[in-house]
N, C-alpha and C positions, 0 to 999 in steps of 0.2 A: 506493498499499501504505498508505504516510506515513497519508494520507488517509482511509484505514477506519480507521484503531489510531488512529485523533484522534475520530472523529466513533464509537466503540466506546465511547472517554473519557466522552465526551458523556454519553453512553444512561446510562452509570455510576455519574455526579456525579449524575447527573436523578430518575435512580430514588429514590437514596441522598438526595437532598435528600424526592422524597416520596413515603418511607419515614419520612423524618424529621420530618417536621409533620404526615402525621397519628396517624404513631402516638399524640405526647400528649395528642391528643383522645381517639383509642380508649379510653384510661386511663382516662377516671374515673371515680371510682366510682361507683355506685351504690345508690339504697338497695333492697332487697330483702326487706326485712318492717318492721312499726311493732306497736307492742304502747303503747295499743290501736292496730289495723288500721285504715285510711284507708274513710271510713262505716260506721264502724260505730257498733251503738248500746248499750250499755252501761247495764245495771240500775245500776248505784251508781260510783260518780266511781273511776280509776286515786288511786290514789297517785302513780304517776313516770310517763314515757314514757320508753320504749326503742327506739331503731334500731338496727337493724344493716343496712350497708352491704358491699355483693358484696367490701371490700376492706378493707385494713387503713388506717387513715386517721391524720392527722398528725396527732399535739398539741404542741401549743405551751406551751412553759414556763408560760403569761398562761393560757392557754385562748384568747389571743386572735383565734384564726382560725376559733372554733366559740363557735357561739350558739345556742339557741333559744328560742321564744315558746313562750304557750301560750294564743292568747284567747280571751274569751268573748263573745258577741251585745255588751253593753255597752262594750266594749274590752277587761275588766280580764285583765292580767299574772295565770294562776294558777301561773306554775315559782314555785316556793320557792327557788332553789340556783344554783348555778354551771353549768350541763354537765358530765360527767364520758364521757372518753375511756376506755374500755378497749379494744383493738385497731381489731376492724371495730363496733362499740355507741358509743354514746352517748347515757346517760343523766340525766332531769334529773328531780329529786322538782317532786311539787306542792303547795299546798299546800291544805289535808284545807278541807272543807264546799262541793265544789263543787258551789256548784248546777245542777239539769235545764238543761239546756238543749244546743248545739251548741258547738263551740270548732275553732274552726283552730290547726293545729300547725306555722310555720313554723320550718325550719332550715338552718344552714348550717352547712358543715363544709369541712372543706385537707384532697381526695382524697392518694390517695400517692404521684400525681405528684406534688404543689406545686401543684394547680391547684383555686383556692376552689370547690362549688359547693355549689348550695341549693335549697329545692323549697317544698312545702306544702301538705297535708293534713286533712281535717277528721275531726270522732267527736262523738257524739254522748251525754249520758249525760239517762236519765229521765229525770221530775222526781221525789219522791218522795209514794209517793198515802198516802192514811192506810190501815191496820189496817179492814178491812170487818165489822162489828156480823157476829160467830157466831152460826150459823144456829141455828132453834131445832126441827131433824128430831132424831133418829135415825138414819133410813139413812145406809148408810155411804159415805164419799164416793168420788166414780170419780177413780181414779189420772192422775194423771195425766201423762203420757209427757214422761218427760226430755229438756229443750232439747239439742241438739249444742253442742261446744262453740262459739269461734267462733276459725275461725284466722285466728292472727295473722301467719303466715309466705307463705300466697300470694304466690307473685306475681304477680297475675292484680291485685292490692288493694293496689297495694304503689302511695306512688303518685311519678307520674314525676317523672323529673328535668329543670328546668328549660332548661338547657345541654347543650339537641342541636343546634347548630349543625351543618353539613353543608360548612363552607364547610373548611379542611383536606384532607377526601377530596378535594373539587372539582381542591382547586390542584394535590393530586398527580395526580390525570384530566389538570390540566392538563397540566403540567411530565414528562408522558411522554406528550403528546399534541406539545409540542414538537417532544423527540427524534426526534424518528418521522419531524416533516414535514424535519427535522436529514438525519434514513441518508436518507430520500427525496432531499434536494436535492442529497448530497454522489457517491451511486448515479446518479444523473444526470451529473452534470458527471465523472463518472472515466467516465463510457460515449462524452462527446463524447469 
């Protein structure tokens, strides 16, 4: 009877350890939306980049855990100030007069569980076009269909988080398997 209690206590400790190891990995906050959105093509340069996460982020007094860059093809960073963390969002202002082209946003934040997480995504700005010369016709112009607004909070277009290692889950499963082996060994010895 003492051995069974000992085995059950061992299993309880193993399960608790597995849950404690797996819980922090599952708690990393995920990027759920961004403005501009990933792979969005803008007609005009944005004034800021706003990232929204799945939970409130930790904000250090000196903001050392939060960083963002917006780099163009030539390697210039267009961020014009320090990132501002408010609950689940991070906002950075951008310098004016960004030229047309592709931009890569890289970010680093501190999740609500205290662990740093980071990622990146791209958007582009259309090149400025010269105004067309006015047509010399008096026929009424066809009305253009309005374009649908870009969706920025679609989770399917949100960039993927880079910190997705399944190691804590595998460790937890290994602990559970070890606990099951201990129970079987105790049961077999008891029958003898």
